[in-house]
N, C-alpha and C positions, 0 to 999 in steps of 0.2 A: 539204872548203869546196869546194864543187862547185857555184857560181851554178849550169853554164849547165842539168848536168843542176837545180839546186831549180826556172830557170826558167821547165827542162821542161815538169815533171812538175803544175808550178801548174796553163800552160796550158792541158792537155792532163788535165790531172781535170780541169779545168773544164766544158772541148768535150763531155767525154763525160757528165758528168752535166745538162747544158745541154737538150737535146736539146728539139725544137722538139714538141710533142703537143698532138691536139686540144681540149686547157684552153689552152697554150699558143695556137695558131695562132684560136683564136672569142678571147681578149683582146682581143692586135693589130688582128684586122677593126674587129673593137667601142672600143679605143682614141680618146678623146675631144679627141688629141691628132694625131691622124691625121685625121679628119676636118675637123679647123680645117687638115691644109694642104688638102686639098684643097678645101676647103672657098674655099682663102688661090687655090688655084692653076687653077680651073674655076667656081668658082661658089657658093651657097649652094646655087640651084638646079637640082640636080643629085639623078637617082634612084639609089640606091647599089644595083648587083647582087651577089652572091657565089659566083663559077667553082666548088664547089666535089667535091674526088671521094671522099663518107664512106668507109669504111673497111666501112663495114657489107656497103653499092652492090659495095661490090670485089666484097669475098666472096663478094657474088651472084651474079660474074659481071658485072658494067654495067664497058664502059669509060672509059667517059666520062667529063670532067661533067656539074654539070647547073648551072644557074646558079634563085636564089635571090635573090627581090623582098629589100626594104625591113620585107617578113611578120617577115624571118625574122631579125632584127637581135633582138627575144628572148628567142628559140632561144638565143642567140650565148653575147647578157647571162648568160644561166643558166648559158650548160657555163659559160665562165670565170671563175664565179665554181664550179665543181664542180670544181672542178683542190684544193678541200679535201682527195678519195672517191682523188688520181689514188698509186698504188700500192699499194694498202687491196684488200682484197677488193670491194664496193663498185665501184672501179673498170671499167667496163662496154670503156673498151680495152686495160688493161691488163693481157688474156688477146690477144689479138694475136699471134704470134707476132715479128715485129716489134720489140712496146716492151718483151715481157722479155728481147730480144737486148739493147736498150737496160741493160736491167737486169741485168743479169751479166754486160754489158762493164763496166760501177762496179767488182762485185766483183772479177773477172780483174783489173780497173788496179791495182783496191787492194795486194795482193796480185803483184800484177809491181813492184809499187815500194818495197813490202820486203822484198824480190830484191836489188830493182834495191841498195838500201845496206848489201844484205847483199855486195857480190859486187863493187861498182862500187870500181876505181885510179883512179891516174895513167896508166893504161897504160890502158883500157883506156873511158873515159871514154867519148870522145866512136861506141861502142859503144852503152855505157849511152843514150847522150842520146840516140842514133836508136832503140835501143828504145823511148823512154818518148814519144818525135816521133811511133812510131807512129798512132797516136792519128787520126789527122791526116787518117788516110785509109776513114774509114772517116765519111765523105761520102749522102748519095743519096736519095732516097722509097723507101721500102718495098724491092718487091725491090731495086736498083737501092745501097742500104742495105746488106743481109745477103750484100748476091753483094760488094761492100764489108766483109763481119764474115768473110766467108770469101778475102776474100786481105793483111788484115787477120790476121789464126791462121798462115797464112803466113810471113809476115814474121815477126811473132814467130819463131817456132817457130824459123827459121836463123839468128834474132839472138844468140838465148836457148841458140843451142847455140853460138854462137862463145863464151854470154862462158860455158857452162860452167854452167849454171844446167836 
């Protein structure tokens, strides 16, 4: 019974599975509760504008965000409903490197947990927990996240070796 390891696995498996993709960002932007919060804070006669940096434009070399007005709200609502295609062949965003890496990290973590269950003992529990908590390194957006994934893999290799895995 190793509650520290169980808690770490639960927390960081969730972290890896709960990444924000384009569908989730769209959902958050058009959330009615967010609209109500804005209206309560500054009044209801506010014009909402979205400052976004779409991956497609980023891939074409655009380095800055674009401002989109209220006319873009229906597009975001449709995008939010499109989460059903997430991870399928119909997902236009799923082909991006960062999305592929995010999905691979989940599979990789599942394999890691299986290995940890096999090798963890009272003597190496602290190292096993440290290894299970490594997904905390996977932060940031796009290139920053990908760089942190490299750091994560380096630390993972070091700790796996320490555990003889």
